[in-house]
C-alpha positions in Angstrom: -30.0 -0.9 124.1 -32.4 -2.3 121.4 -30.8 -5.1 119.3 -31.9 -7.7 116.8 -31.0 -11.3 117.7 -31.0 -14.5 115.8 -33.1 -16.6 118.2 -32.9 -19.7 116.0 -31.2 -20.7 112.7 -32.9 -24.0 112.0 -35.2 -25.2 110.4 -35.5 -21.5 109.4 -34.1 -18.3 110.9 -36.1 -16.4 113.5 -35.0 -12.9 114.5 -36.4 -10.9 117.4 -35.9 -7.6 119.0 -34.3 -7.6 122.5 -33.2 -5.2 125.1 -29.5 -5.9 125.8 -26.9 -4.2 128.0 -24.9 -1.6 126.1 -21.4 -3.4 125.7 -18.4 -1.6 127.3 -15.1 -1.4 125.4 -12.3 -3.4 126.7 -8.6 -2.6 126.1 -8.0 -2.0 122.4 -11.8 -1.8 121.6 -14.1 0.9 120.3 -17.7 1.3 121.1 -19.8 2.6 118.2 -23.2 4.3 118.5 -24.5 2.7 115.3 -26.4 5.1 113.0 -26.9 2.6 110.1 -26.0 -1.1 109.4 -25.8 -2.8 106.1 -27.9 -6.0 105.6 -26.2 -9.2 104.2 -29.0 -11.9 104.4 -26.7 -14.8 103.8 -25.0 -13.8 107.0 -27.6 -15.7 109.0 -26.3 -19.1 107.7 -22.5 -18.2 108.2 -20.5 -20.5 110.6 -19.5 -17.6 112.8 -23.1 -16.4 113.2 -24.1 -19.8 114.6 -20.8 -21.0 116.3 -18.1 -19.7 118.5 -14.5 -19.8 117.4 -14.1 -23.0 119.5 -16.9 -24.7 117.6 -19.6 -24.5 120.2 -23.1 -23.4 119.3 -23.7 -19.7 119.5 -27.1 -18.4 120.5 -28.8 -15.1 120.0 -26.1 -13.6 117.8 -26.6 -10.0 116.6 -26.1 -9.9 112.8 -24.8 -7.0 110.7 -21.0 -6.6 110.5 -20.8 -3.4 108.5 -21.9 -0.1 109.9 -21.5 3.7 110.0 -21.9 5.7 113.3 -20.1 7.7 115.8 -17.5 6.6 118.4 -19.4 6.5 121.7 -16.3 5.3 123.9 -12.8 3.9 123.5 -11.0 1.4 125.7 -7.5 1.6 127.1 -4.7 2.1 124.6 -7.0 3.4 121.8 -5.6 6.7 120.6 -6.5 6.8 116.9 -10.1 7.6 117.5 -12.0 10.1 119.7 -15.5 10.2 121.1 -17.9 11.7 118.8 -15.9 11.0 115.6 -17.9 9.7 112.7 -16.6 6.3 111.4 -17.5 3.5 109.2 -16.2 -0.1 109.1 -16.6 -3.6 110.2 -16.9 -5.8 113.3 -15.4 -9.2 113.9 -17.5 -12.1 112.4 -17.8 -14.0 115.7 -18.7 -10.9 117.6 -22.1 -9.4 118.0 -22.8 -7.2 115.0 -24.4 -3.7 114.3 -28.1 -4.4 114.0 -28.4 -2.7 117.3 -28.0 0.7 118.9 -24.4 0.0 119.8 -21.6 -2.4 118.8 -18.0 -3.1 119.6 -15.2 -3.2 117.1 -11.4 -2.9 116.8 -9.5 0.3 115.8 -8.0 -1.5 112.8 -11.5 -2.2 111.5 -12.7 1.3 111.1 -11.8 4.6 109.4 -13.2 8.0 109.3 -16.6 8.0 107.5 -16.6 9.3 103.9 -17.5 13.1 104.5 -19.7 13.3 101.4 -21.8 10.2 102.3 -24.7 9.9 104.7 -24.5 7.2 107.4 -26.9 5.0 105.3 -24.8 5.4 102.3 -21.6 4.7 104.1 -23.1 1.6 105.8 -23.4 -0.2 102.5 -19.6 0.1 101.7 -17.3 -1.8 104.0 -17.9 -5.4 103.1 -18.6 -5.1 99.5 -15.8 -2.6 98.7 -13.2 -4.3 100.8 -14.1 -7.7 99.2 -13.7 -6.2 95.7 -10.4 -4.5 96.7 -8.9 -7.5 98.2 -10.0 -9.9 95.6 -8.9 -7.9 92.6 -5.7 -6.3 94.0 -4.5 -8.2 97.0 -5.2 -11.7 95.6 -5.5 -11.5 92.0 -3.0 -8.7 91.5 -5.0 -7.2 88.7 -3.0 -4.9 86.4 -4.0 -2.2 83.9 -4.9 -3.5 80.4 -5.8 -7.0 81.6 -9.1 -8.5 80.8 -11.3 -9.4 83.9 -14.5 -11.3 84.1 -16.7 -10.4 87.1 -19.4 -13.0 87.9 -22.5 -11.4 89.6 -21.7 -7.9 88.6 -25.1 -6.5 89.9 -24.4 -8.0 93.4 -23.3 -6.2 96.5 -19.6 -7.0 95.7 -19.8 -6.9 92.0 -20.8 -3.3 91.8 -17.7 -2.2 93.5 -15.5 -4.7 91.6 -16.6 -3.3 88.3 -15.8 0.3 89.3 -12.5 -0.6 90.9 -11.4 -2.8 88.0 -12.3 -0.1 85.4 -10.5 2.6 87.4 -7.4 0.4 87.6 -7.4 0.4 83.7 -8.7 -3.1 83.2 -11.0 -4.2 80.5 -14.2 -5.3 82.4 -16.6 -8.0 81.4 -19.4 -9.0 83.6 -22.3 -11.6 83.9 -25.7 -10.3 84.9 -29.3 -10.3 83.9 -30.3 -8.0 80.9 -32.2 -5.7 83.1 -29.0 -4.6 84.9 -27.1 -4.1 81.7 -27.5 -0.3 81.5 -26.7 0.2 85.2 -23.5 -1.9 84.9 -22.3 -0.1 81.8 -22.7 3.1 83.7 -20.4 1.6 86.5 -17.7 0.9 83.9 -18.4 -2.6 82.5 -17.6 -2.7 78.8 -19.4 -5.9 78.2 -22.4 -7.3 80.0 -23.2 -10.9 79.3 -26.9 -11.8 80.1 -26.5 -15.2 81.7 -30.0 -16.2 80.9 -29.5 -16.1 77.2 -25.7 -16.4 76.6 -23.0 -18.8 77.5 -20.2 -16.6 79.1 -17.5 -19.1 77.8 -18.6 -18.1 74.3 -19.1 -14.5 74.9 -16.1 -13.6 77.1 -13.1 -15.0 75.4 -9.8 -15.5 77.2 -9.3 -13.4 80.3 -6.5 -12.8 82.8 -8.6 -12.5 85.9 -11.9 -14.0 87.0 -13.7 -12.5 90.1 -16.4 -15.1 91.0 -19.4 -14.0 93.2 -21.6 -16.9 92.1 -19.9 -20.3 92.6 -21.3 -23.7 91.8 -21.5 -24.6 88.1 -20.5 -21.0 87.1 -17.3 -21.3 88.9 -16.5 -24.8 87.4 -17.2 -23.5 83.9 -14.9 -20.5 84.4 -11.5 -22.2 84.7 -11.2 -22.8 80.9 -11.3 -19.1 80.2 -8.0 -18.3 81.9 -4.9 -17.7 79.9 -1.5 -19.1 80.8 -1.0 -16.5 83.6 -4.7 -16.3 84.6 -5.9 -15.9 88.1 -9.3 -16.7 89.7 -10.7 -15.6 93.0 -14.0 -16.6 94.4 -16.1 -15.5 97.4 -18.9 -18.1 96.8 -19.8 -19.7 100.2 -20.1 -23.1 98.6 -16.3 -23.0 97.9 -15.3 -22.8 101.5 -15.5 -26.5 102.3 -14.5 -27.8 98.9 -12.0 -30.5 98.4 -10.9 -29.2 95.0 -7.4 -27.7 95.5 -7.8 -25.0 92.8 -10.9 -23.8 94.4 -9.4 -23.9 97.8 -6.6 -21.7 96.6 -9.0 -19.3 95.0 -11.5 -18.9 97.8 -11.1 -16.0 100.3 -13.0 -14.2 103.0 -12.8 -10.5 103.4 -10.9 -9.0 106.3 -11.2 -5.6 107.9 -8.4 -3.2 106.8 -8.1 0.4 108.0 -5.8 1.6 105.3 -8.0 0.2 102.5 -11.1 1.7 104.1 -9.3 5.0 104.2 -8.5 4.8 100.5 -12.0 3.7 99.6 -13.4 6.6 101.6 -11.2 9.0 99.6 -12.6 7.5 96.3 -16.1 7.9 97.5 -15.5 11.5 98.5 -14.0 12.3 95.1 -16.9 10.7 93.4 -14.8 8.2 91.6 -16.5 5.3 93.5 -20.2 5.2 94.1 -22.3 3.4 96.8 -26.0 2.5 96.3 -28.8 2.2 98.9 -31.9 0.2 98.0 -34.0 0.9 101.0 -33.6 2.3 104.5 -35.7 0.6 107.2 -36.1 1.2 111.0 -34.5 -1.3 113.4 -37.9 -2.9 114.2 -38.1 -4.1 110.5 -34.6 -5.6 110.4 -36.1 -9.2 110.6 -38.0 -8.6 107.4 -34.9 -7.3 105.7 -32.8 -10.2 106.6 -35.5 -12.7 105.6 -36.0 -11.0 102.2 -39.5 -9.7 103.0 -38.7 -6.0 102.9 -40.0 -3.8 100.0 -37.0 -3.0 97.8 -37.0 0.5 96.2 -34.4 0.5 93.5 -33.5 -3.2 93.0 -29.8 -2.3 93.3 -27.5 -1.8 96.2 -28.1 -2.8 99.8 -30.9 -2.6 102.2 -29.9 -0.5 105.2 -31.1 -0.5 108.8 -31.4 2.9 110.4 -30.5 1.9 114.0 -31.5 5.4 115.3 -35.2 4.8 114.9 
């Protein structure tokens, strides 16, 4: 099969196309014929991309851990999915990903593909939508009527966080650039703070929940906005190794979750949740996409790799 591999990560990432053996599913595994894979450029620097679970250097990893495609084969004891079924979902961070013609995953990490979405549209969903769901509801326990501040509203996670928070009955405030304001209002944000010209501390007021997708100084400036029962969650990579106990408690990494994927698919099919594709590129152009050299068409949503061409 054709696959894109990370040949080296330092001093700068180098991605090349290789011919690899098609992986075979072991017990409890599912082999996916990948139709489309979502691109998360920062993944090239993530620990699981460059290291094994035991901490050893990992070479020639295949990136891309969200996908849409069809079940090509199932291992022993897999009964929930059948060959030929259209599915979408994630693969394990330490496993080879989906920027290839085939990938392996676990049954609990996938769900039937949203029927009303193309494979390219579905491939943009799993990481962003699951992160938003788990941050807002599993971790922050967001409730109807609460005020939530979402940092990075125009990002791959923020666009889902805005939609989900608004549908949950929250009052949604977000930070973004002014050029994204109309788009984010359409998604459900009631107030968009231009971080170039406004201090969000002055414009947002007290909130019950903060969903941080930015980190750094933005995160540190956010604590003072929380009320007595306020909750903050962050997905910013610079928070992972922090010594600050508050930030440690706030940080989380998304996990695959089949039931949540099923509920997200139902929302997408009902039209109450929307996905956004920025550009679709063939597999051979995946290196440019990961290195930020691909031409973006819309300036919102994700770049997707069409693994069938």
